[in-house]
Structures are given as structure tokens and as C-alpha cells.
N, C-alpha and C positions, 0 to 999 in steps of 0.2 A: 333350751327346752321351751322358753317362752316363745321363740321363733317358730318352733316346730308346731306348737299349738295354733299359733296364729295362721301358719301356712294350711293347716288341717281345716280350720274354720272357714278360710277363704276358699279353699278347695270344695267344701261341703256346700257353701253357699252358691258357687258358681254350678255346681251339679244340680243343685235344686232349681236354679234359673234356668239351666238348660232343660231340664225335665218339664218345667212349667211351660216353657216355649213349646216344647214338641207337643204339649197336651193342648196348649191354647191356640196355635197357629190354625190348625184345621178347622176349628170351631170359628174363629175368626174369618176364615175365607169364605165359609158357608154363609155367615151372617152378612157380610158386605155384599156378595154376590147374589144373595137373595133379594137385595134391594135395587139391582141394576137392571138395564135393560137386556134383551137378548143379545145384541151386538156388543155391549160393553162387557158383558159377563163371559163372552166366548174364550178369553184367555185365562179365565178365573185369577185375575190379577189382585193384589192386595190393596189397590188404591180405592178410595171412597167413591161411591157412585155420584155422577155428576147431577142426577135427579133421583129422588126416591120413588120406586115404582112398587108401592104398596099392593097394587092390584095383582101382583105376582101370587100373592097369598089366596086371593079370592079364586083365582084361575086354578091354582092347585087344588084347593078344597072342593071345586065343583068338578074338574076333570079327573082328579085323582080319587074321588069317592073317599075322601079322608074322613068324613063324618061317621060313615059306617065302619071303616077299619078302624078309627080311634075307640069307638064303643066296644068293638071286639077285643081291641087290646086291653081296655080297661077291664073287661069281664074276665078274659083269660089270665092276666096278670093278678088281679085283685082276688078271684077265686082260688087260683092255684097257690098263691101265696098264703092265704088264710088256712086252706086245707093242710099244706104242707107243714106251716108253723104248729097248728093245733095237733096234728097226728105225730109230728116230731117232738113235741113237748111231752106228750103222752107216753111215746116209746122211751124217750131219755129218762123220764122218771121210774118207769118200770125196770129198764136195764140198769140204772144206776143203784136203785133201792134193793133189788133182789140180786145179789152178787152170787151167781152160779157160774159154772163153767160153760153151760149152755147158753146162758144169756151173754156172757162174755163173747162167745163165738157169734151169736147173732149180732151183737154190737159191731165186731170187727167185719163180719160179712156184709153188714150194711153200709158202713163207712168205706168199704172197698169202691162202692158206687162213685166216689169222689174222683178215683184216678182211673178206674177201668172204662175203655171205650165202650161206645153203644154198639150193640149188634143189630143193626138195622133191619137184616133179613128176618132174624126171629121176631123183632119188634112189630115189623109189618105183617107177619103172620097171626100174631097176637090180636093185633088192631083189627085184622079182617074178620078173623073167628069171632071176636067179641062185638063186631058191627059197630065199632067205635071210630073207625077211620071216616074222615070228612064229616065229622061231627063236632059241634062245640063242647059237649060233655066230654068226648073222647080226648080233645086237645087240652082241656082243663085237667083231667086225671093224668095224662101224660106229663103235662108240666109239673103238677104237684109231685108226682112220682120222682121225676127227675131232681127235684129240690131236696127230697127227704134226706139223702145222706150228708150233705153238708150241714142241713139243719140240724139233724140229730147229733152230729159231731160237735156242733155249736152250743147246743143247749145242754148236752150231756155234762160237758165240764163245769157249767154254771151250776146244776142240779147237785153235783158232787159237792159243791161248796155249802150247800144248805144243810144246817145240823140235823141230825136224825131225831134229836130230842123234840123237835117241833112235830114229827110224825108220832111219836110216842105219847106225846101230850094230847094230840088231837084224837088219838085212839082212846085214850083214857076218857075223853069227853064223850065217847060213843060215835066217833065219825069213821066211816068206812073207807076204803082205798079211794073210791071216786070222790068222796067228799074231802079228804085230805089233799087230793091233788088239786081240785077246783077251787076250794076255800082258803087252803093254807099255802100250797106250794106255788101255784100258777100267779097269784099277785107278787110274790117275790121274784118271778121270772120276767117281769115286764120289760127291763133294759134289753134283755137277750131276745125276748121275743119280738119286740119291735125292731131289733136289728136283724133278725133273721126274716122278719116279714119284708122289711124294706129291700134287703138283698135278693130275696126271692122275687120280688115285685121287679126289680131292676133286670135280673138275668132272664125273667120270663118275657118282658117287654122287648128286650134287644135281640131275643133269639129269632133266627131266620131259617134254620134248617127244617126244624119240626114242621112248622106250618107248609113249608115248600113240598115235603113229602106226604104229609097227611091231611092237608086241606086242598081239596081241587076246586071247591066251589068259590068263586070270588066274593060271594055274599058273606062267607067266613072268615075272609082273609084279615089278619092283624096289619097293622101300620107298616111293619118291616116288609111284608110281601107286597103292600099296596105301593111302596116306594120303588121297589125292584121292578114291578109291572109298569109304573109310571116312567121310571129311567129308560125302559125299553122303547117307549112311545115318544119320549120328549128327549132323548139323549143329547140333541144338538142345542136344545135350549137349557142352558146351565143355570140361568137366572131361576127357571121354575123348578129344576133339579134340587138346587140349592135350598129354595123356599120349601120344597116338600120335605127335605132331609131336616131342615131346621124346625118345621112343625112336628116331625117325628120325635126328635131328640129333646124338644123343649119340655114335655112333661117328665122325662127322665131326670133332667137337670133340676128342675123344681122339686121333684121329690128328694132327689139326692141332697140338694142344699138344705131343704127343710129338715130332712132327717138325719144330717150328718153328725150332729152332736149325739143323737141316740145310737148311731152305728159306732161311733168312737167309744161311748160309755159303755155299751154292749160288750164290745170287743175287749176293752181293757179290764172291765169287771170280771169277764169270763176267764181272762188270762191270769189275773191276780188272784182270784178266790179259787179257781180250778188248779 
């Protein structure tokens, strides 16, 4: 029995090491090749550069218009995550506290969006009719809408764990539904709200399909689309392409590492309490 447990432990550690290598190796290749010359990076090898070429990043920022695309990505990801998190929290509170068949149907209907594919034909028609296509407000609303199903699902289980006696006590003190939510419930939702906000931000930042379909003007492009366009122009210069990709994923890595403990605490708290 002891040998079997030892074998399982070793196997689990080996799988974890393999999974870590699969995740780390592509990032490592991007990092080392971003610092190489054009000739040395042509093979995308794993060796360290003979000489650091930090000018690659300056070239990428200037030629790839990364400053504009970075500000666009920050605007889209931040706005969409805030809107989605706020509206999801309010919806989860109402659907959780008012248990009716209709509300249960609405909840199940909303979270179906997690699994169902997007109908791009209908979505394009709606974007055209509302004149939101190729506009910054349009892509923000679109991203916020896409994040709502998972956000509601995540927050709903957390709201369920909050005792209803708090609502009754606040009602006795003269609070209305809006005051109860913002003054009593919302502060208790901080872990799951931060988790939802960070995940929504990461999903929006990394998205490529939506801006490709609905943003025609290069002035509105986020970083993912700027990288795609840059690759088409400099696909022979892997050092510049690697530097471009590294600058694009760097904000995501920083935000994920900074918010990792919030993500873990929000997920586990929702799982345990819900």
C-alpha cells in the first residue's frame, strides 16, 4: 500500500513537471528570441542570445503602433470587466434572492451562454442595426455581454452562501433592495468580484476574433490585432515578432500573478460556501 502511494505521488509530480514545461517552454522561447538579432532568431532556438538586442522592443513599439493598441486594450478590458462584474453581481443577487420558476429559467438561460457557440451572422446584424460596429463603445458592450454568463454563474453560488437574515436585518433598518445590495451584500462579495473582474479582464485582453470581425479601423485595434498585423509585415524577423508577442502578453502575466491569490480565494470560497 505504501509503495502504491509513493508511485502515485511520483507520477503526480512527473505530470505536474511535464505540464509546467509545456506551459513554460513557449514563453521561454519568446523571451530569449525577443533579445536576439534577426539572423540568430531565424531558427527560434532555445539558446541564449550572443548579444542582447534591446532595440527590438523600441522598433516594435514604433513600427507596430503598440502604444495606441495598448491603450485600446486597456480601455476594452477594463471597461468590459467592470461592467460585466457589476451587472452580473446585481443579476445574481436578484436571481438568488427571489426564488421563482421564472427567475430559475432566466438563470439557466443566461448561463447557457457559457457553452453555446456565438451566432456571428445574427450578432453582425445586431451590431450593424445598432451602429455599434467598428466603434469603441460597441466592442466594450460586446465584450461585457460575452463575459456575463460565466460571471453570473460564478457570483450566483457565492450570493447563495450569504445568510438571508442579513437582508431581513437591513430591511428592518429601513434599507431598500438597492441599499441592501450595495451596502450589505456587495462588500461581502469582494473576493468573488475581484476574481470575476480579473478573469473577465484576461479573457477580453486575449480575445482576437471579436476585434477581427467588428473593428475595421486600425486606430481602434487592440494589441492582439496589432500583433497579427505586425506578424504579417515582419514574419521573417522572428526577433521582432517575439518582442511584439512578449509586450502583448506581459500585462496579462503581471495582472494574473498579482491577482492569483484573489482568483484562488474567490474560486475556493465560492465552491465551499455555495
